[in-house]
All heavy atoms as an XYZ file, in Angstrom:
784
protein
N       6.758     22.996     98.195
C       5.901     23.029     99.365
C       6.077     24.361    100.087
O       7.184     24.787    100.341
C       6.268     21.868    100.284
C       5.417     21.733    101.482
S       3.911     20.886    100.997
C       3.109     20.745    102.535
N       4.985     25.019    100.407
C       5.042     26.285    101.131
C       5.444     26.065    102.581
O       5.027     25.101    103.207
C       3.680     26.969    101.124
C       3.248     27.438     99.783
C       1.904     28.118     99.893
N       1.298     28.189     98.584
C       0.029     28.418     98.375
N      -0.797     28.580     99.393
N      -0.452     28.487     97.165
N       6.254     27.001    103.096
C       6.676     26.944    104.487
C       6.262     28.248    105.161
O       7.000     29.229    105.142
C       8.193     26.783    104.573
C       8.712     25.523    103.953
C      10.221     25.495    104.009
C      10.746     24.285    103.264
N      12.211     24.290    103.195
N       5.062     28.301    105.766
C       4.640     29.538    106.427
C       5.511     29.860    107.630
O       6.050     28.969    108.288
C       3.196     29.262    106.855
C       2.937     27.832    106.606
C       4.058     27.249    105.830
N       5.663     31.135    107.901
C       6.441     31.594    109.059
C       5.535     31.653    110.291
O       4.311     31.641    110.174
C       7.028     32.973    108.773
N       6.167     31.762    111.456
C       5.407     31.833    112.711
C       4.499     33.054    112.760
O       3.440     33.007    113.376
C       6.361     31.850    113.898
C       7.011     30.511    114.164
C       7.859     30.528    115.412
O       7.642     31.390    116.289
O       8.748     29.669    115.515
N       4.897     34.146    112.114
C       4.098     35.372    112.145
C       2.870     35.291    111.236
O       1.969     36.108    111.340
C       4.943     36.596    111.781
C       5.631     36.500    110.451
C       6.905     36.075    110.217
C       5.083     36.836    109.172
N       7.182     36.114    108.873
C       6.080     36.585    108.210
C       3.845     37.319    108.742
C       5.884     36.807    106.847
C       3.641     37.532    107.385
C       4.663     37.288    106.457
N       2.828     34.306    110.367
C       1.703     34.167    109.434
C       0.502     33.523    110.125
O       0.652     32.745    111.057
C       2.109     33.346    108.222
C       3.149     34.040    107.358
S       3.581     33.103    105.888
C       2.220     33.571    104.822
N      -0.674     33.867    109.660
C      -1.918     33.303    110.172
C      -2.553     32.456    109.081
O      -2.915     32.963    108.026
C      -2.897     34.409    110.592
C      -2.354     35.329    111.668
C      -2.169     34.571    112.996
N      -1.477     35.372    113.971
C      -0.204     35.241    114.303
N       0.549     34.340    113.709
N       0.345     35.994    115.216
N      -2.645     31.163    109.349
C      -3.210     30.230    108.381
C      -4.655     29.968    108.731
O      -4.982     29.914    109.917
C      -2.450     28.912    108.437
O      -1.643     28.764    107.328
N      -5.507     29.790    107.774
C      -5.273     29.817    106.332
C      -5.469     31.215    105.716
O      -5.330     31.376    104.507
C      -6.321     28.858    105.798
C      -7.496     29.051    106.714
C      -6.873     29.322    108.081
N      -5.776     32.222    106.533
C      -6.130     33.541    106.002
C      -5.038     34.148    105.127
O      -5.324     34.633    104.020
C      -6.472     34.493    107.145
N      -3.791     34.123    105.573
C      -2.729     34.757    104.798
C      -2.549     34.075    103.428
O      -2.397     34.750    102.405
C      -1.407     34.743    105.566
C      -1.413     35.733    106.736
O      -2.415     36.464    106.912
O      -0.417     35.776    107.472
N      -2.565     32.765    103.416
C      -2.446     32.057    102.133
C      -3.607     32.405    101.207
O      -3.411     32.634    100.011
C      -2.390     30.537    102.345
C      -1.008     30.041    102.727
O      -0.058     30.852    102.758
O      -0.872     28.838    102.999
N      -4.815     32.467    101.737
C      -5.994     32.796    100.909
C      -5.895     34.222    100.370
O      -6.239     34.464     99.215
C      -7.280     32.618    101.717
C      -7.681     31.197    101.939
C      -8.001     30.448    100.623
N      -9.129     31.071     99.930
C      -9.165     31.318     98.611
N      -8.166     31.000     97.838
N     -10.224     31.880     98.079
N      -5.424     35.161    101.182
C      -5.242     36.535    100.713
C      -4.263     36.570     99.547
O      -4.529     37.163     98.495
C      -4.768     37.450    101.876
C      -5.902     37.674    102.866
C      -4.223     38.774    101.343
C      -5.474     38.326    104.173
N      -3.133     35.920     99.715
C      -2.120     35.894     98.663
C      -2.641     35.195     97.407
O      -2.425     35.660     96.286
C      -0.841     35.232     99.175
C      -0.136     35.945    100.324
C       0.963     35.069    100.904
C       0.411     37.294     99.896
N      -3.325     34.066     97.582
C      -3.872     33.328     96.440
C      -4.913     34.145     95.679
O      -4.913     34.148     94.439
C      -4.499     32.011     96.920
C      -3.497     31.009     97.404
C      -4.105     29.881     98.244
O      -5.311     29.925     98.569
O      -3.340     28.945     98.566
N      -5.780     34.829     96.405
C      -6.789     35.660     95.740
C      -6.147     36.783     94.940
O      -6.565     37.076     93.822
C      -7.764     36.237     96.759
C      -8.903     35.315     97.146
C      -9.663     35.866     98.341
C      -9.859     35.129     95.974
N      -5.127     37.405     95.487
C      -4.454     38.475     94.746
C      -3.711     37.930     93.537
O      -3.646     38.584     92.508
C      -3.534     39.255     95.666
C      -4.303     40.107     96.630
S      -3.239     41.307     97.405
C      -4.381     42.022     98.557
N      -3.204     36.723     93.644
C      -2.554     36.093     92.502
C      -3.581     35.840     91.396
O      -3.319     36.079     90.225
C      -1.887     34.783     92.919
C      -1.145     34.095     91.801
C      -0.517     32.782     92.266
O      -1.175     31.994     92.943
N       0.729     32.583     91.923
N      -4.767     35.392     91.776
C      -5.807     35.057     90.810
C      -6.567     36.270     90.280
O      -6.926     36.312     89.107
C      -6.828     34.092     91.435
C      -6.236     32.730     91.743
O      -5.155     32.400     91.206
O      -6.850     32.016     92.561
N      -6.824     37.247     91.160
C      -7.730     38.338     90.799
C      -7.074     39.716     90.716
O      -7.725     40.680     90.342
C      -8.903     38.375     91.787
C      -9.701     37.082     91.755
C     -10.963     37.158     92.575
O     -11.549     38.246     92.693
O     -11.364     36.100     93.098
N      -5.810     39.833     91.085
C      -5.123     41.123     90.990
C      -5.237     41.945     92.256
O      -5.554     41.444     93.325
N      -4.982     43.247     92.123
C      -4.968     44.162     93.258
C      -6.311     44.161     93.960
O      -7.355     44.127     93.316
C      -4.654     45.577     92.780
C      -3.370     45.658     91.985
O      -2.519     44.786     92.081
N      -3.222     46.700     91.209
N      -6.265     44.231     95.305
C      -7.505     44.188     96.079
C      -7.394     45.035     97.329
O      -6.295     45.309     97.816
C      -7.840     42.745     96.463
C      -8.041     41.836     95.275
S      -8.588     40.185     95.745
C     -10.344     40.491     95.754
N      -8.557     45.380     97.857
C      -8.651     46.074     99.141
C      -9.026     45.055    100.217
O      -9.561     43.980     99.898
C      -9.750     47.157     99.091
O     -11.015     46.512     98.915
C      -9.500     48.167     97.985
N      -8.791     45.382    101.484
C      -9.227     44.480    102.554
C     -10.730     44.191    102.491
O     -11.154     43.064    102.734
C      -8.843     45.236    103.828
C      -7.634     46.015    103.416
C      -7.945     46.469    102.014
N     -11.523     45.193    102.158
C     -12.975     44.989    102.061
C     -13.293     43.949    100.983
O     -14.122     43.061    101.186
C     -13.691     46.301    101.751
C     -15.188     46.153    101.707
C     -15.871     47.517    101.494
N     -17.303     47.391    101.563
C     -18.092     47.134    100.512
N     -17.573     46.986     99.319
N     -19.386     47.028    100.671
N     -12.639     44.073     99.826
C     -12.890     43.125     98.735
C     -12.475     41.705     99.104
O     -13.069     40.740     98.638
C     -12.159     43.581     97.472
N     -11.456     41.574     99.951
C     -10.996     40.257    100.379
C     -11.934     39.613    101.398
O     -12.021     38.401    101.495
C      -9.608     40.363    101.018
C      -8.450     40.692    100.089
C      -7.257     41.190    100.893
C      -8.090     39.491     99.253
N     -12.637     40.433    102.147
C     -13.400     39.955    103.304
C     -14.820     39.518    102.968
O     -15.289     39.683    101.843
C     -13.482     41.083    104.346
O     -14.404     42.073    103.931
N     -15.485     39.019    103.974
C     -16.886     38.640    103.826
C     -17.784     39.861    103.664
O     -18.951     39.739    103.313
C     -17.347     37.803    105.013
C     -17.330     38.528    106.327
C     -17.867     37.668    107.478
N     -17.509     38.257    108.749
C     -16.568     37.787    109.561
N     -15.913     36.687    109.257
N     -16.295     38.403    110.687
N     -17.260     41.056    103.928
C     -18.035     42.298    103.838
C     -17.987     42.923    102.448
O     -18.634     43.939    102.203
C     -17.525     43.289    104.882
C     -17.702     42.776    106.307
C     -16.785     43.463    107.304
O     -16.467     44.648    107.111
O     -16.399     42.786    108.269
N     -17.242     42.327    101.527
C     -17.151     42.865    100.183
C     -18.413     42.595     99.375
O     -19.295     41.843     99.795
N     -18.495     43.217     98.208
C     -19.638     42.991     97.316
C     -19.762     41.514     96.954
O     -20.861     40.999     96.784
C     -19.503     43.834     96.047
C     -19.616     45.336     96.336
O     -20.209     45.711     97.372
O     -19.094     46.126     95.543
N     -18.615     40.848     96.816
C     -18.564     39.401     96.588
C     -17.752     38.823     97.758
O     -16.540     38.984     97.790
C     -17.866     39.058     95.251
C     -17.745     37.560     95.083
C     -18.589     39.701     94.081
N     -18.412     38.204     98.736
C     -17.666     37.637     99.869
C     -16.649     36.598     99.388
O     -16.999     35.687     98.656
C     -18.742     36.988    100.730
C     -20.029     37.619    100.301
C     -19.844     37.978     98.861
N     -15.386     36.787     99.776
C     -14.331     35.890     99.301
C     -13.743     35.037    100.410
O     -13.552     33.852    100.238
C     -13.259     36.724     98.602
C     -13.738     37.311     97.283
C     -12.628     38.082     96.594
N     -13.022     38.477     95.258
C     -13.685     39.589     94.971
N     -14.031     40.420     95.951
N     -14.012     39.884     93.734
N     -13.381     35.657    101.528
C     -12.795     34.925    102.659
C     -13.651     35.244    103.878
O     -14.047     36.387    104.080
C     -11.335     35.367    102.925
C     -10.476     35.297    101.670
C     -10.721     34.487    104.018
C      -9.092     35.890    101.856
N     -13.900     34.261    104.710
C     -14.738     34.467    105.895
C     -13.934     35.120    107.016
O     -13.659     34.510    108.067
C     -15.347     33.143    106.352
C     -16.413     33.353    107.424
O     -16.949     34.477    107.511
O     -16.699     32.398    108.161
N     -13.491     36.363    106.740
C     -12.792     37.187    107.721
C     -13.376     38.597    107.627
O     -13.948     38.965    106.593
C     -11.260     37.216    107.500
C     -10.907     37.715    106.096
C     -10.652     35.849    107.768
C      -9.418     37.873    105.839
N     -13.221     39.370    108.684
C     -13.733     40.744    108.673
C     -12.813     41.648    107.857
O     -11.646     41.338    107.617
C     -13.839     41.280    110.094
O     -12.557     41.533    110.624
N     -13.343     42.780    107.467
C     -12.558     43.787    106.740
C     -11.381     44.252    107.597
O     -10.259     44.412    107.095
C     -13.470     44.949    106.384
C     -12.774     46.123    105.783
C     -13.778     47.208    105.504
N     -13.116     48.479    105.473
C     -13.741     49.608    105.384
N     -15.050     49.658    105.342
N     -13.075     50.735    105.345
N     -11.619     44.473    108.891
C     -10.534     44.914    109.778
C      -9.423     43.884    109.862
O      -8.242     44.222    109.826
C     -11.070     45.227    111.175
C     -11.910     46.488    111.223
O     -11.814     47.323    110.299
O     -12.675     46.640    112.196
N      -9.804     42.614    109.997
C      -8.792     41.554    110.071
C      -8.038     41.446    108.754
O      -6.816     41.277    108.734
C      -9.439     40.220    110.446
C      -8.428     39.132    110.699
C      -7.624     39.155    111.832
C      -8.264     38.082    109.811
C      -6.685     38.161    112.077
C      -7.340     37.072    110.041
C      -6.549     37.127    111.176
O      -5.619     36.140    111.398
N      -8.752     41.557    107.632
C      -8.097     41.516    106.322
C      -7.095     42.661    106.208
O      -5.981     42.470    105.711
C      -9.131     41.586    105.203
N      -7.457     43.847    106.699
C      -6.537     44.978    106.678
C      -5.311     44.733    107.529
O      -4.179     45.040    107.123
N      -5.509     44.164    108.722
C      -4.383     43.824    109.597
C      -3.437     42.855    108.906
O      -2.217     43.013    108.948
C      -4.866     43.200    110.904
C      -5.562     44.176    111.823
O      -5.460     45.414    111.610
O      -6.251     43.707    112.754
N      -3.999     41.835    108.266
C      -3.166     40.838    107.608
C      -2.462     41.417    106.377
O      -1.294     41.112    106.136
C      -3.981     39.604    107.211
C      -4.612     38.846    108.374
C      -3.690     38.621    109.578
N      -2.417     38.034    109.206
C      -1.291     38.195    109.906
N      -1.283     38.918    111.003
N      -0.162     37.637    109.501
N      -3.132     42.270    105.622
C      -2.486     42.915    104.470
C      -1.304     43.773    104.925
O      -0.242     43.741    104.292
C      -3.483     43.766    103.693
S      -4.642     42.818    102.685
N      -1.475     44.508    106.007
C      -0.364     45.326    106.525
C       0.802     44.441    106.966
O       1.964     44.765    106.709
C      -0.847     46.221    107.659
C      -1.666     47.408    107.152
C      -2.004     48.391    108.253
N      -2.931     47.841    109.230
C      -4.247     47.795    109.070
N      -4.804     48.263    107.979
N      -5.018     47.282    110.020
N       0.504     43.314    107.618
C       1.583     42.423    108.069
C       2.279     41.776    106.866
O       3.499     41.659    106.824
C       1.022     41.357    109.012
C       2.066     40.503    109.677
C       2.878     41.229    110.752
O       2.684     42.445    110.977
O       3.745     40.564    111.350
N       1.513     41.357    105.880
C       2.110     40.776    104.668
C       2.941     41.809    103.922
O       3.971     41.483    103.328
C       1.018     40.185    103.775
C       0.304     38.956    104.347
C      -0.981     38.665    103.581
C       1.219     37.730    104.336
N       2.526     43.059    103.964
C       3.302     44.147    103.362
C       4.593     44.363    104.147
O       5.654     44.580    103.556
C       2.460     45.443    103.340
O       1.311     45.220    102.526
C       3.251     46.625    102.795
N       4.493     44.286    105.440
C       5.664     44.478    106.319
C       6.786     43.489    105.980
O       7.964     43.803    106.115
C       5.207     44.318    107.762
C       6.234     44.634    108.784
C       5.578     44.671    110.177
N       6.617     44.809    111.159
C       6.864     43.938    112.118
N       6.119     42.876    112.253
N       7.846     44.136    112.955
N       6.416     42.313    105.535
C       7.398     41.286    105.188
C       7.652     41.201    103.681
O       8.347     40.306    103.220
C       6.966     39.923    105.749
C       7.246     39.829    107.233
C       6.294     40.217    108.168
C       8.472     39.377    107.698
C       6.554     40.150    109.519
C       8.738     39.309    109.058
C       7.773     39.701    109.957
O       8.053     39.643    111.312
N       7.080     42.107    102.907
C       7.390     42.188    101.486
C       6.610     41.269    100.573
O       6.928     41.162     99.397
N       5.572     40.587    101.096
C       4.781     39.686    100.246
C       3.690     40.445     99.487
O       3.236     39.991     98.435
C       4.172     38.569    101.083
C       5.191     37.690    101.824
C       4.475     36.644    102.663
C       6.159     37.028    100.866
N       3.273     41.568    100.044
C       2.336     42.473     99.375
C       2.978     43.844     99.310
O       3.891     44.156    100.084
C       1.011     42.590    100.138
C       0.124     41.357    100.265
C      -1.138     41.710    101.050
C      -0.236     40.804     98.900
N       2.454     44.678     98.421
C       2.873     46.071     98.325
C       1.632     46.936     98.424
O       0.610     46.658     97.784
C       3.568     46.331     96.992
C       3.949     47.767     96.784
C       4.532     48.049     95.420
O       4.506     47.161     94.547
O       5.003     49.180     95.215
N       1.722     47.990     99.198
C       0.606     48.943     99.324
C       0.724     49.946     98.180
O       1.693     50.700     98.104
C       0.676     49.649    100.665
C      -0.469     50.594    100.912
C      -0.362     51.150    102.332
N      -1.378     52.129    102.554
C      -1.159     53.445    102.579
N       0.041     53.914    102.405
N      -2.151     54.269    102.798
N      -0.252     49.950     97.298
C      -0.247     50.841     96.149
C      -0.854     52.193     96.464
O      -0.442     53.213     95.915
C      -1.015     50.207     94.983
C      -0.478     48.877     94.475
C      -1.410     48.307     93.420
C       0.931     49.057     93.920
N      -1.867     52.174     97.286
C      -2.607     53.375     97.654
C      -3.308     53.065     98.971
O      -3.291     51.925     99.431
C      -3.638     53.695     96.560
C      -4.128     55.133     96.597
O      -3.679     55.914     97.458
O      -4.966     55.484     95.743
N      -3.940     54.045     99.537
C      -4.630     53.815    100.800
C      -5.634     52.663    100.641
O      -6.604     52.765     99.887
C      -5.360     55.077    101.229
C      -6.014     54.928    102.557
C      -6.605     56.227    103.027
N      -7.185     56.009    104.343
C      -8.226     56.650    104.789
N      -8.815     57.560    104.046
N      -8.695     56.387    105.976
N      -5.348     51.547    101.328
C      -6.262     50.409    101.308
C      -6.224     49.568    100.054
O      -7.083     48.718     99.856
N      -5.243     49.747     99.189
C      -5.134     48.939     97.967
C      -3.777     48.244     97.939
O      -2.735     48.903     98.064
C      -5.300     49.815     96.729
C      -5.238     49.087     95.377
C      -6.395     48.094     95.249
C      -5.248     50.083     94.239
N      -3.811     46.937     97.777
C      -2.594     46.124     97.835
C      -2.429     45.277     96.592
O      -3.405     44.937     95.921
C      -2.648     45.198     99.066
C      -2.678     45.947    100.366
C      -3.869     46.383    100.933
C      -1.494     46.243    101.036
C      -3.895     47.086    102.122
C      -1.506     46.939    102.242
C      -2.706     47.362    102.770
O      -2.719     48.048    103.952
N      -1.169     44.933     96.305
C      -0.864     44.012     95.208
C       0.151     42.978     95.675
O       0.937     43.219     96.593
C      -0.345     44.738     93.979
C       1.095     45.168     94.067
C       1.660     45.559     92.700
N       3.095     45.752     92.802
C       3.996     44.790     92.608
N       3.631     43.576     92.302
N       5.285     45.050     92.722
N       0.144     41.837     95.020
C       1.090     40.761     95.291
C       2.456     41.133     94.714
O       2.543     41.609     93.578
C       0.575     39.470     94.650
C       1.310     38.182     94.956
C       1.193     37.821     96.428
C       0.768     37.058     94.097
N       3.515     40.917     95.467
C       4.869     41.201     94.990
C       5.505     39.940     94.406
O       4.947     38.843     94.487
C       5.759     41.694     96.145
O       5.892     40.637     97.108
C       5.184     42.940     96.811
N       6.696     40.114     93.857
C       7.449     38.954     93.365
C       7.752     37.973     94.500
O       7.716     36.761     94.297
C       8.751     39.408     92.700
C       8.525     40.151     91.389
O       7.414     40.039     90.803
O       9.449     40.853     90.945
N       8.037     38.506     95.687
C       8.267     37.633     96.844
C       7.000     36.858     97.183
O       7.053     35.678     97.528
C       8.715     38.427     98.066
C      10.142     38.903     98.016
C      10.501     39.632     99.292
C      11.910     40.176     99.227
N      12.248     40.935    100.440
N       5.854     37.509     97.104
C       4.576     36.835     97.358
C       4.343     35.719     96.352
O       3.898     34.616     96.713
N       4.639     35.988     95.092
C       4.520     34.963     94.045
C       5.449     33.792     94.342
O       5.053     32.634     94.240
C       4.875     35.546     92.665
C       3.866     36.518     92.121
C       2.756     35.854     91.344
O       2.762     34.630     91.165
O       1.857     36.595     90.930
N       6.694     34.115     94.704
C       7.675     33.063     94.994
C       7.217     32.194     96.163
O       7.376     30.967     96.138
C       9.043     33.677     95.276
N       6.650     32.816     97.189
C       6.134     32.045     98.328
C       5.018     31.103     97.875
O       5.024     29.920     98.231
C       5.625     32.978     99.432
C       4.794     32.248    100.456
C       5.387     31.370    101.361
C       3.410     32.387    100.482
C       4.621     30.678    102.292
C       2.628     31.693    101.401
C       3.250     30.842    102.298
O       2.485     30.137    103.195
N       4.082     31.610     97.087
C       2.968     30.775     96.625
C       3.454     29.609     95.778
O       2.863     28.530     95.809
C       1.963     31.620     95.840
C       1.143     32.601     96.670
C       0.284     33.459     95.757
C       0.285     31.886     97.706
N       4.523     29.811     95.042
C       5.073     28.749     94.200
C       5.977     27.793     94.982
O       6.466     26.806     94.432
C       5.859     29.363     93.038
C       4.963     30.129     92.074
C       5.733     30.988     91.088
O       6.988     30.947     91.098
O       5.089     31.703     90.315
N       6.192     28.090     96.264
C       7.013     27.216     97.097
C       8.499     27.489     96.980
O       9.308     26.728     97.500
N       8.874     28.590     96.317
C      10.290     28.884     96.105
C      10.885     29.874     97.079
O      12.017     30.296     96.912
N      10.125     30.272     98.102
C      10.630     31.230     99.080
C      10.254     30.764    100.479
O       9.089     30.492    100.760
C      10.025     32.620     98.834
C      10.387     33.710     99.842
C      11.875     34.063     99.756
C       9.534     34.951     99.616
N      11.260     30.684    101.328
C      11.031     30.363    102.732
C      10.843     31.680    103.472
O      11.807     32.420    103.688
C      12.207     29.576    103.299
C      11.989     29.138    104.743
O      11.000     29.581    105.383
O      12.821     28.362    105.245
N       9.602     32.015    103.828
C       9.327     33.299    104.457
C       9.904     33.402    105.869
O       9.957     34.492    106.435
C       7.813     33.628    104.451
C       7.334     33.932    103.053
C       6.999     32.523    105.071
N      10.359     32.293    106.428
C      11.049     32.339    107.716
C      12.350     33.114    107.611
O      12.880     33.580    108.615
C      11.312     30.934    108.248
C      10.040     30.265    108.708
O       9.439     30.688    109.680
N       9.620     29.240    107.990
N      12.885     33.241    106.384
C      14.136     33.967    106.177
C      13.932     35.469    105.989
O      14.903     36.215    105.910
C      14.861     33.414    104.930
C      15.307     31.968    105.119
O      15.490     31.545    106.286
O      15.471     31.269    104.105
N      12.677     35.923    105.914
C      12.396     37.340    105.683
C      12.442     38.129    106.994
O      11.973     37.663    108.029
C      11.015     37.515    105.060
C      10.789     36.911    103.683
C       9.348     37.137    103.243
C      11.760     37.506    102.674
N      13.000     39.333    106.906
C      12.968     40.266    108.020
C      11.921     41.322    107.714
O      11.696     41.675    106.552
C      14.337     40.947    108.188
C      15.402     39.972    108.680
O      15.073     39.124    109.522
O      16.552     40.075    108.210
N      11.284     41.875    108.752
C      10.311     42.948    108.501
C      10.987     44.143    107.847
O      12.143     44.457    108.154
C       9.788     43.310    109.885
C      10.385     42.364    110.850
C      11.433     41.565    110.155
N      10.275     44.781    106.931
C      10.795     45.959    106.265
C      10.722     47.144    107.203
O       9.839     47.219    108.060
C       9.986     46.247    105.000
C       9.947     45.110    103.973
C       9.000     45.465    102.830
C      11.327     44.827    103.442
N      11.606     48.097    107.024
C      11.627     49.295    107.864
C      10.573     50.308    107.459
O      10.242     51.191    108.218
C      13.004     49.963    107.812
C      14.071     49.121    108.493
O      13.711     48.368    109.415
O      15.235     49.213    108.099
N      10.043     50.179    106.243
C       9.091     51.159    105.722
C       7.837     51.208    106.578
O       7.357     50.196    107.059
C       8.743     50.827    104.285
N       7.283     52.394    106.712
C       6.022     52.585    107.434
C       4.902     52.024    106.593
O       4.764     52.354    105.421
C       5.803     54.077    107.691
C       4.508     54.353    108.454
O       3.943     53.418    109.026
O       4.120     55.523    108.478
N       4.093     51.152    107.160
C       2.988     50.526    106.412
C       1.654     51.136    106.775
O       0.637     50.492    106.679
C       2.971     48.995    106.636
O       2.887     48.738    108.035
C       4.190     48.348    106.048
N       1.628     52.388    107.177
C       0.411     53.153    107.448
C      -0.777     52.301    107.842
O      -1.289     51.524    107.055
C       0.057     53.997    106.230
C      -1.055     54.997    106.559
O      -1.512     55.061    107.710
O      -1.466     55.704    105.629
N      -1.234     52.449    109.037
C      -2.316     51.626    109.557
C      -3.704     52.142    109.189
O      -4.685     51.536    109.545
C      -2.203     51.518    111.075
O      -2.351     52.786    111.660
N      -3.804     53.247    108.461
C      -5.131     53.764    108.106
C      -5.692     53.014    106.911
O      -4.980     52.663    106.001
C      -5.057     55.258    107.808
O      -4.213     55.488    106.715
N      -6.969     52.756    106.944
C      -7.649     52.062    105.835
C      -8.726     52.940    105.319
O      -9.643     53.332    105.790
C      -8.220     50.718    106.296
C      -7.163     49.712    106.544
C      -6.316     49.364    105.341
O      -6.783     49.345    104.206
O      -5.135     49.143    105.545
């Protein structure tokens, strides 16, 4: 059973992680309703905010400007094997530019 942390936003964060698990690396635009194929009913800006926050906690990794991938921690969370309440924010700069 997944245990979301207080900093997570449901259901958007779970949907972002699930989509990346199913479809691979994605941009905030591709995740949002503004993409060529609308996937989640959230704006591109909100998707970007959530991707940066998920990266901050190690569930996503920023590969390039605006491109993210699911990490092993993200996979473990989706499988119910990681309590994200135990995660501390990473010190790395997660660049807010999209």
